[in-house]
ZAMARGU-4260 file (C-alpha; in steps of 0.2 Angstrom, whole numbers, plus 5000, padded with zeros to 4 digits):
<rodrens>
0) 4968/4805/5242 | 4979/4820/5237 | 4997/4820/5241 | 5011/4832/5237 | 5020/4825/5221
5) 5039/4826/5222 | 5041/4829/5204 | 5026/4842/5202 | 5032/4860/5199 | 5016/4867/5206
10) 5017/4856/5222 | 5035/4863/5224 | 5028/4881/5222 | 5014/4877/5235 | 5027/4870/5247
15) 5038/4886/5245 | 5052/4876/5237 | 5051/4886/5221 | 5048/4905/5222 | 5034/4913/5213
20) 5025/4930/5212 | 5011/4926/5223 | 4994/4935/5218 | 4983/4926/5231 | 4983/4913/5244
25) 4971/4905/5256 | 4972/4888/5265 | 4966/4878/5250 | 4971/4889/5235 | 4987/4898/5228
30) 4987/4910/5213 | 5003/4916/5205 | 5009/4925/5190 | 5013/4913/5175 | 5031/4913/5171
35) 5027/4912/5153 | 5013/4924/5151 | 5002/4926/5136 | 4997/4943/5142 | 5001/4955/5156
40) 4994/4948/5172 | 4992/4930/5166 | 4990/4921/5182 | 4989/4902/5187 | 4977/4897/5201
45) 4979/4880/5208 | 4972/4870/5223 | 4986/4867/5235 | 4981/4848/5236 | 4988/4839/5221
50) 4974/4833/5209 | 4979/4830/5191 | 4962/4834/5183 | 4946/4843/5187 | 4936/4827/5187
55) 4947/4820/5200 | 4946/4834/5212 | 4933/4833/5226 | 4918/4845/5225 | 4923/4854/5241
60) 4940/4859/5235 | 4933/4864/5218 | 4921/4875/5227 | 4936/4884/5235 | 4945/4886/5218
65) 4929/4893/5210 | 4926/4904/5225 | 4943/4912/5222 | 4943/4913/5203 | 4931/4927/5202
70) 4939/4939/5214 | 4956/4935/5208 | 4951/4938/5190 | 4943/4954/5195 | 4958/4961/5203
75) 4970/4956/5189 | 4960/4964/5176 | 4958/4980/5186 | 4977/4980/5189 | 4981/4978/5170
80) 4966/4988/5164 | 4959/4973/5154 | 4941/4974/5150 | 4939/4955/5149 | 4948/4938/5153
85) 4948/4920/5149 | 4948/4906/5161 | 4956/4891/5154 | 4958/4873/5162 | 4967/4859/5151
90) 4963/4842/5157 | 4975/4828/5150 | 4989/4830/5138 | 4978/4828/5123 | 4969/4844/5129
95) 4986/4853/5131 | 4989/4850/5150 | 5008/4851/5152 | 5009/4852/5172 | 4999/4837/5178
100) 4992/4847/5193 | 4974/4854/5191 | 4976/4873/5187 | 4966/4887/5179 | 4974/4900/5169
105) 4967/4918/5171 | 4971/4927/5155 | 4968/4946/5154 | 4961/4951/5137 | 4962/4968/5128
110) 4955/4974/5111 | 4964/4967/5097 | 4977/4957/5107 | 4978/4943/5094 | 4975/4929/5107
115) 4963/4915/5104 | 4956/4922/5088 | 4948/4906/5081 | 4936/4893/5088 | 4935/4878/5077
120) 4917/4875/5077 | 4908/4862/5067 | 4891/4854/5065 | 4885/4836/5070 | 4879/4825/5057
125) 4860/4821/5057 | 4856/4810/5073 | 4874/4810/5079 | 4870/4823/5093 | 4857/4812/5100
130) 4869/4797/5100 | 4882/4806/5109 | 4869/4813/5122 | 4863/4796/5126 | 4881/4789/5129
135) 4884/4804/5140 | 4868/4801/5150 | 4873/4783/5152 | 4890/4788/5160 | 4883/4801/5172
140) 4886/4796/5190 | 4879/4811/5199
</rodrens>
């Protein structure tokens, strides 16, 4: 069950204890401009309830978050004349999550903006994809 975390900066923003530039709000979701933007309009969207990771958040709350992401991203990109955007969600410190409150970055993108220029793709060794697939299927609980 989620609770407000006293040391969570996003919970403090949701509670109004820390000011923000509020982009969107409904009973379940808050979106606000990132204080360290990587592009103009860079916005953070959070569920108001405190969940650390996507896989810990109940489907009903995730549905509220996802329902807000599209319209918010559309408004942001229109406002800053960006033809594209990234949605980023880091889950766990090894994935780059700094604030331990589920959040999505909406990053407006423009031609030649220099952001996220490389994707470190690789290939599976023969048979390895099948091994990993089997392990994933064994862990699925849906």
